[in-house]
C-alpha atoms as one frame of an Amber mdcrd trajectory, in Angstrom:
protein
 -18.026  -8.617 -63.752 -18.766  -4.973 -62.997 -20.030  -5.917 -59.522 -16.850
  -7.916 -58.900 -14.582  -5.049 -59.984 -16.542  -2.612 -57.829 -16.407  -4.882
 -54.760 -12.660  -5.403 -55.129 -12.139  -1.646 -55.246 -14.642  -0.796 -52.488
 -13.753  -3.517 -49.989  -9.982  -3.182 -50.273  -9.325   0.494 -51.013  -8.768
   1.329 -47.331  -5.879  -1.126 -46.950  -4.300  -1.242 -50.413  -3.188   1.236
 -53.088  -6.152   2.058 -55.358  -4.156   1.944 -58.615  -2.911  -1.533 -57.730
  -6.454  -2.672 -56.969  -7.791  -1.556 -60.346  -5.026  -3.446 -62.144  -5.562
  -6.497 -59.964  -9.316  -6.402 -60.558  -8.920  -6.521 -64.344  -6.164  -9.175
 -64.335  -8.082 -11.442 -61.963 -11.355 -10.981 -63.860  -9.661 -11.918 -67.138
  -8.034 -14.934 -65.488 -11.463 -16.024 -64.246 -13.108 -15.695 -67.668 -10.321
 -17.136 -69.811  -9.449 -19.908 -67.347 -13.079 -20.930 -66.893 -13.657 -21.050
 -70.635 -10.479 -23.043 -71.307 -11.473 -25.422 -68.504 -14.873 -25.912 -70.140
 -13.222 -26.587 -73.485 -10.868 -29.194 -72.034 -13.647 -30.868 -70.040 -15.819
 -31.071 -73.173 -13.047 -31.914 -75.636 -14.853 -34.981 -76.960 -18.170 -33.173
 -77.400 -16.558 -30.327 -79.366 -14.733 -32.795 -81.601 -11.420 -31.238 -80.618
 -12.353 -28.030 -82.451 -10.690 -25.368 -80.349 -12.388 -22.463 -82.206 -15.690
 -23.563 -80.647 -14.173 -22.455 -77.313 -14.068 -18.893 -78.685 -17.695 -18.986
 -79.855 -19.133 -18.527 -76.369 -22.298 -16.884 -77.769 -23.139 -20.120 -79.634
 -21.661 -22.634 -77.159 -21.925 -21.137 -73.681 -20.160 -22.790 -70.770 -17.664
 -22.239 -67.985 -15.756 -24.522 -65.668 -15.947 -22.661 -62.374 -13.392 -24.767
 -60.548 -10.745 -24.023 -63.188 -11.871 -20.366 -63.225 -11.363 -20.199 -59.457
  -7.923 -21.820 -59.661  -6.856 -19.354 -62.384  -8.171 -16.485 -60.263  -6.154
 -17.811 -57.304  -2.941 -18.130 -59.347  -3.234 -14.588 -60.704  -3.994 -13.302
 -57.192  -0.918 -15.108 -55.854   1.218 -13.656 -58.645  -0.155 -10.119 -58.183
   0.225 -10.099 -54.392   3.852 -11.230 -54.712   4.481  -8.614 -57.391   3.234
  -5.662 -55.330   4.378  -7.087 -51.975   1.017  -7.279 -50.188   0.204  -9.807
 -47.459  -1.121 -12.931 -49.138  -3.501 -14.301 -46.503  -4.938 -10.913 -45.624
  -5.574 -10.135 -49.282  -7.195 -13.514 -49.999  -9.462 -13.114 -46.999 -10.431
  -9.593 -48.058 -11.306 -10.710 -51.618 -13.304 -13.816 -50.642 -16.760 -12.196
 -50.789 -16.064 -10.588 -54.183 -14.933 -13.822 -55.827 -17.845 -15.813 -54.365
 -20.269 -13.211 -55.712 -18.518 -13.482 -59.099 -19.093 -17.246 -59.032 -22.722
 -16.868 -57.952 -23.470 -14.366 -60.731 -21.798 -16.719 -63.210 -23.977 -19.657
 -62.190 -27.143 -17.544 -62.252 -26.265 -16.104 -65.663 -25.532 -19.530 -67.114
 -28.743 -20.994 -65.678 -30.833 -18.027 -66.852 -29.636 -18.578 -70.406 -29.810
 -22.367 -70.636 -32.413 -23.151 -67.995 -32.102 -24.179 -64.367 -31.114 -27.715
 -63.489 -30.165 -29.437 -60.239 -26.507 -28.776 -61.049 -26.958 -25.005 -61.011
 -29.144 -25.091 -57.882 -26.541 -27.162 -56.026 -23.601 -25.022 -57.227 -25.369
 -21.844 -56.161 -26.298 -23.381 -52.795 -22.677 -24.396 -52.172 -21.438 -20.882
 -52.995 -24.055 -19.354 -50.669 -23.083 -21.735 -47.852 -19.403 -20.811 -48.335
 -20.215 -17.094 -48.318 -22.436 -17.276 -45.236 -19.814 -19.350 -43.420 -17.130
 -16.833 -44.364 -19.159 -13.855 -43.121 -20.013 -15.680 -39.877 -16.394 -16.655
 -39.246 -14.971 -13.236 -40.111 -16.081 -11.689 -36.829 -15.602 -14.782 -34.645
 -12.554 -16.812 -35.599 -10.077 -14.929 -33.400 -12.155 -15.903 -30.357 -11.735
 -19.651 -31.021  -9.605 -20.896 -28.128  -7.986 -23.595 -30.294  -6.944 -21.154
 -33.023  -3.887 -19.885 -31.212  -2.260 -17.771 -33.934  -5.375 -15.698 -34.696
  -3.870 -14.907 -38.114  -5.788 -13.787 -41.147  -6.357 -16.479 -43.725  -8.561
 -18.612 -41.491 -11.803 -17.460 -43.134 -10.457 -18.013 -46.665  -9.125 -21.507
 -45.931 -12.170 -22.613 -43.908 -14.565 -21.450 -46.642 -12.463 -23.221 -49.293
 -12.399 -26.396 -47.244 -16.203 -26.471 -46.966 -16.902 -25.415 -50.571 -14.491
 -27.896 -52.164 -15.543 -30.721 -49.845 -19.212 -30.214 -50.742 -18.377 -29.980
 -54.459 -16.176 -33.064 -54.242 -18.861 -35.153 -52.570 -21.477 -33.993 -55.076
 -19.272 -34.722 -58.088 -18.165 -38.121 -56.768 -21.788 -39.117 -56.180 -22.639
 -37.871 -59.705 -19.833 -40.037 -61.138 -17.516 -37.159 -62.091 -14.475 -38.839
 -60.585 -11.778 -36.469 -61.900 -13.534 -33.287 -60.793 -14.711 -34.859 -57.534
 -11.250 -36.150 -56.685  -9.687 -32.785 -57.575 -12.154 -30.917 -55.359 -11.529
 -33.276 -52.417  -7.749 -32.799 -52.827  -8.209 -29.004 -52.806 -10.353 -29.356
 -49.702  -7.639 -31.383 -47.963  -4.989 -28.824 -48.985  -7.163 -26.068 -47.489
  -7.563 -28.117 -44.310  -3.811 -28.670 -44.092  -3.209 -24.951 -44.585  -5.731
 -24.226 -41.846  -3.883 -26.461 -39.394  -0.480 -24.970 -40.308  -1.820 -21.414
 -40.040  -3.342 -22.174 -36.641  -0.040 -23.447 -35.259   2.127 -20.679 -36.748
């Protein structure tokens, strides 16, 4: 969490007001933690016997739903950017590395505590692929002859498309139909946004 807050401040301080960044960092971090934990509780409702207080006992029952955490982070980011009147796509693109690192640290921390499984290895691999793709695209996407608008937001949407598509395929193969279908839908939304942004 400290690394995430530092990266938000360091990577964005040149283009955004520092006080606003500190507030955003804390709000988005809390949205990530609370949203991810609530998502875990809802996904494991049957296993917890419907006892919501177990959701608060994270030291005894660790767990996070990273897709819900990411969606909560996105919603708070959307709200904050509208509140302070920053440019949405530019801001999302500038925060991509920080939020992917937050997700990677979360997976590593969870796996370190409960033991590594194929799930954690695959989740971490998907995050790394998304991050590497984002860094590669960041310096190249304006040179793509078919991306006529050249607007910011391309890297964020392209990384989301790849990450959610990979997660969706993995979850569908593993039989997690709800999560797999949700991830594929988010991937298609990202792809649609990519097309619209390219034509704008």
